[in-house]
C-alpha positions in Angstrom: 52.1 -4.9 -1.6 52.9 -5.3 -4.5 50.9 -8.6 -4.7 48.2 -7.4 -3.0 47.4 -4.3 -5.0 46.0 -6.3 -8.1 43.7 -8.1 -5.9 42.5 -4.3 -4.5 41.9 -3.5 -8.0 40.1 -6.6 -9.1 37.6 -5.9 -5.7 37.4 -2.1 -6.4 35.7 -3.0 -10.0 33.8 -5.4 -8.5 32.2 -3.0 -6.3 31.9 -0.4 -8.8 30.3 -3.2 -11.2 28.3 -3.9 -8.4 27.1 -0.5 -7.9 26.4 0.5 -11.4 23.9 -2.2 -11.7 21.7 -1.3 -8.7 18.6 -0.2 -9.8 17.0 3.5 -8.3 13.6 2.7 -6.5 12.7 5.5 -9.3 13.8 3.0 -12.2 12.0 0.2 -10.5 8.8 1.8 -10.3 9.3 3.3 -13.9 9.9 -0.6 -15.2 6.9 -2.1 -13.2 4.5 0.9 -14.7 6.1 0.3 -18.1 5.0 -3.9 -17.8 2.0 -3.5 -15.8 -0.5 -0.7 -17.2 -2.6 -2.4 -19.5 -2.2 -5.8 -18.1 -4.9 -7.9 -17.1 -5.3 -9.2 -13.7 -6.5 -12.7 -13.7 -9.1 -14.0 -10.8 -10.1 -17.7 -10.6 -14.0 -18.3 -11.2 -14.5 -18.1 -7.2 -12.4 -16.5 -4.3 -13.3 -16.9 -0.6 -13.3 -13.9 1.5 -12.4 -14.0 5.3 -16.0 -14.7 6.0 -15.6 -18.1 4.2 -18.1 -16.6 1.7 -17.2 -17.5 -1.8 -17.3 -14.5 -4.4 -16.4 -14.0 -8.3 -14.1 -11.8 -10.2 -14.8 -7.9 -9.3 -17.5 -6.4 -11.6 -17.0 -2.8 -10.3 -16.4 0.5 -12.6 -12.8 0.3 -10.8 -11.1 -2.0 -8.2 -8.3 -1.1 -6.0 -6.3 -5.0 -5.7 -3.5 -5.0 -3.2 -1.5 -8.4 -2.7 0.1 -8.9 1.0 2.7 -12.1 1.1 2.6 -14.3 4.1 6.3 -13.1 5.4 6.3 -11.1 8.5 3.4 -9.6 9.8 0.6 -9.7 7.6 -2.0 -7.4 10.0 0.9 -4.8 10.2 1.7 -4.7 6.5 -2.3 -4.5 5.4 -2.4 -0.8 7.2 -6.2 -1.5 7.8 -6.7 1.9 9.4 -4.8 3.8 6.1 -7.2 2.0 4.2 -10.6 3.0 5.7 -9.5 6.4 5.5 -8.6 6.4 1.9 -11.9 5.0 1.0 -13.5 7.0 2.9 -12.0 10.1 0.6 -12.2 8.5 -2.4 -15.7 7.8 -2.1 -16.9 11.5 -1.2 -14.4 12.0 -4.3 -15.8 9.3 -6.6 -18.8 11.3 -7.9 -20.8 8.0 -7.3 -18.5 6.1 -9.3 -18.2 2.6 -8.5 -15.1 1.6 -6.5 -14.2 -1.3 -4.7 -11.5 -2.7 -3.0 -10.0 -6.1 -3.0 -7.2 -7.0 -0.4 -5.7 -10.6 -1.1 -3.8 -12.4 1.4 -2.3 -16.2 1.3 -3.1 -16.4 4.9 -3.5 -19.7 6.8 -5.5 -18.6 10.2 -9.0 -17.6 8.8 -10.3 -16.9 12.3 -7.3 -15.2 13.6 -7.3 -12.8 10.5 -11.3 -12.3 10.8 -10.5 -11.0 14.0 -8.5 -8.2 13.0 -10.2 -7.0 9.9 -13.8 -7.1 11.7 -12.4 -4.1 13.4 -12.1 -2.1 10.6 -15.1 -3.3 8.7 -13.5 -5.2 5.7 -14.9 -8.7 5.9 -16.0 -8.7 2.5 -12.8 -7.0 1.0 -10.5 -9.3 2.3 -9.7 -12.5 0.3 -8.1 -15.2 1.7 -6.1 -17.3 -0.7 -4.5 -20.1 1.3 -3.0 -21.7 -1.7 -1.5 -18.1 -3.4 -2.9 -19.2 -6.2 -3.7 -15.4 -7.5 -0.5 -14.7 -7.0 0.9 -17.6 -9.2 -1.7 -16.7 -11.9 -0.2 -13.3 -12.2 3.0 -13.0 -10.7 3.2 -10.2 -8.8 6.5 -8.3 -8.7 8.8 -9.3 -5.8 9.2 -5.7 -4.5 7.3 -5.3 -1.8 3.3 -4.3 -1.3 3.6 -0.8 -3.2 4.1 -2.8 -6.6 1.6 -5.3 -6.0 -1.2 -2.6 -5.7 -3.0 -2.0 -9.2 -6.3 -0.3 -10.0 -8.0 -2.0 -12.2 -10.7 -1.5 -14.6 -14.4 -3.5 -15.0 -12.4 -5.6 -17.5 -9.1 -5.9 -15.2 -6.8 -4.3 -17.0 -4.8 -1.9 -15.0 -5.0 1.2 -14.9 -2.5 2.6 -12.4 0.3 0.8 -10.4 1.1 1.8 -6.8 -0.1 1.6 -3.1 -2.1 5.0 -2.5 -1.8 4.7 1.0 2.1 4.9 1.3 2.5 7.5 -1.1 0.9 10.9 -1.6 1.8 10.9 -5.3 0.1 7.7 -5.8 -2.6 8.8 -3.8 -3.4 11.8 -6.3 -2.5 9.6 -9.2 -5.6 7.6 -8.5 -7.6 10.5 -8.0 -6.7 11.9 -11.5 -7.5 8.6 -13.0 -10.3 8.3 -11.3 -11.6 11.9 -12.3 -12.4 12.9 -8.8 -11.3 16.2 -9.3 -11.5 18.6 -6.5 -8.6 19.5 -4.2 -8.4 17.1 -1.4 -9.4 19.0 2.2 -6.2 17.6 3.7 -4.0 19.2 1.1 -4.5 22.4 3.2 -3.2 20.5 6.5 0.7 20.2 6.5 3.1 19.0 9.0 6.0 21.6 9.8 8.5 18.7 10.8 8.4 16.3 7.9 5.5 13.6 7.2 7.6 10.7 8.6 9.8 9.8 11.3 11.6 6.3 11.8 12.5 5.4 15.4 15.1 2.8 14.1 15.3 -0.3 16.5 13.1 -0.1 19.2 13.9 -2.8 21.9 10.9 -5.0 23.5 9.4 -2.7 26.1 10.4 0.6 25.0 8.2 3.2 24.8 9.2 5.8 22.2 7.3 9.1 21.4 7.1 11.6 18.6 5.5 14.8 17.9 4.2 16.1 14.2 3.6 19.7 14.6 0.5 20.4 12.0 -0.2 23.7 10.0 -3.3 25.0 8.7 -2.7 26.5 5.1 -6.2 27.7 4.2 -8.8 30.4 5.6 -11.0 28.0 7.1 -11.2 25.9 10.4 -9.9 22.6 9.9 -11.1 19.7 12.6 -8.9 16.4 12.8 -11.3 13.7 13.2 -9.2 11.1 14.1 -5.6 10.0 13.7 -4.5 6.2 12.2 -1.6 4.8 12.8 -0.1 1.9 10.9 -0.7 -1.0 13.2 -2.1 -1.8 16.8 1.5 -1.4 18.0 1.6 2.4 18.0 -0.9 4.8 18.8 -1.7 8.1 17.6 -3.6 11.1 19.1 -4.3 15.0 18.4 -3.9 17.3 21.2 -6.0 20.2 22.2 
């Protein structure tokens, strides 16, 4: 036991050293904001949409640029249903400011991608960058799509960092930067049993269900027009 004890101390110190070096998600985000705010996003002179059309770099007053790498299920990660709902709310509150969306994917199967994005009406917003050139030009952060989404101005300088469809805080940040002002109506529709639910690991063919109970916190009658799921393998429905 006397011979083992020193090694246990060394192992414990190593574990403490690793733990102390591990950054929190908030620290990682803060560092990304510090690095990217005010930084110019670079684009090639021409880019190809999922339809095969060649377009120039964005010229809108503001453009949301979101990059999705080729690992895993690209279609699932893109969450176009949520982007559709976010852009709908943004256009309502934008006071006629020019706001565009550009989704960049290094995807090889253009026809397959076209079939998917056309269902959501995003055929002109999805850029197919087969050789991943835009990522190489900018060296986007490694930490997932939340830090690979940027709000840029008409000169392509970053005004905000973060994915607004994955975080209500980031969504509100975008609204503030764009000076949209009014409180969105869905602020008055809250979930009484948390806004997220993790099913954990699910076996192929297994069917799982979770119910979200919604509560109206305003005096007006609210109508839920639809429910959007993150990908086609999940389905959302509203009861009577």
